[in-house]
C-alpha positions as CSV (number, residue, x, y, z in Angstrom):
1,M,83.4,90.7,120.8
2,Y,86.3,91.8,123.3
3,E,86.3,95.4,123.7
4,Y,89.4,97.4,125.1
5,D,90.0,101.1,126.0
6,L,93.5,102.2,125.3
7,V,95.3,104.9,127.1
8,L,98.2,106.4,125.2
9,Q,101.4,107.7,127.1
10,T,102.6,111.1,125.7
11,D,105.5,111.2,123.3
12,V,108.9,111.8,124.9
13,N,110.0,115.5,124.5
14,T,106.5,117.0,123.7
15,K,104.1,119.2,125.6
16,G,101.8,116.1,126.3
17,Y,101.0,115.0,122.7
18,S,100.5,111.4,121.5
19,N,101.1,111.3,117.9
20,W,101.7,107.7,117.2
21,F,101.1,104.3,119.0
22,Y,101.9,100.7,118.5
23,F,100.3,97.7,120.1
24,A,100.0,93.9,119.2
25,V,97.1,91.5,119.9
26,N,98.1,87.8,119.9
27,S,95.0,85.6,119.3
28,K,95.0,82.2,117.9
29,F,91.1,82.1,117.7
30,K,88.8,83.9,115.4
31,K,87.4,86.7,117.7
32,T,86.4,90.2,117.1
33,F,88.1,92.9,118.9
34,K,87.1,96.7,119.3
35,F,89.8,99.1,120.6
36,N,88.9,102.6,121.9
37,I,91.7,105.1,121.9
38,V,90.4,107.3,124.8
39,N,92.8,110.0,125.3
40,M,93.6,111.4,121.7
41,Q,93.3,115.0,123.0
42,K,95.3,117.0,120.6
43,A,92.7,119.7,119.4
44,Q,94.1,119.7,115.9
45,S,94.6,116.0,115.3
46,L,94.0,114.5,112.0
47,F,92.3,111.7,113.8
48,M,89.7,114.2,114.6
49,S,89.3,115.0,110.9
50,G,88.6,111.4,109.7
51,M,92.2,110.0,109.4
52,K,92.1,106.3,109.9
53,V,94.7,104.3,112.0
54,A,97.1,102.0,109.8
55,V,96.7,98.3,110.8
56,F,98.8,95.3,110.1
57,S,97.1,91.9,110.3
58,R,99.4,88.7,110.2
59,Q,96.1,86.8,109.2
60,K,95.4,89.1,106.4
61,F,98.9,89.1,105.2
62,N,99.1,85.3,105.0
63,R,95.9,85.1,103.1
64,D,96.1,88.3,100.8
65,K,99.6,89.5,101.0
66,V,98.4,92.7,102.3
67,E,100.6,94.5,104.4
68,W,99.7,97.8,106.3
69,H,96.1,99.0,105.5
70,R,93.7,101.5,106.9
């Protein structure tokens, strides 16, 4: 398994918030990845209340025609 810590930049024109993010992983091999978002520090963030990140997997789309999912 490959594990990465992600550090988000703050959104432009905010007081230091990171409300959204996008990144891509390009892997031709069947690997397991774990991503830790380490600086989600907004006190009232919905992520702190159990909201999950939306994910798009090209492999899942090609196999099951599933687009964005949680």
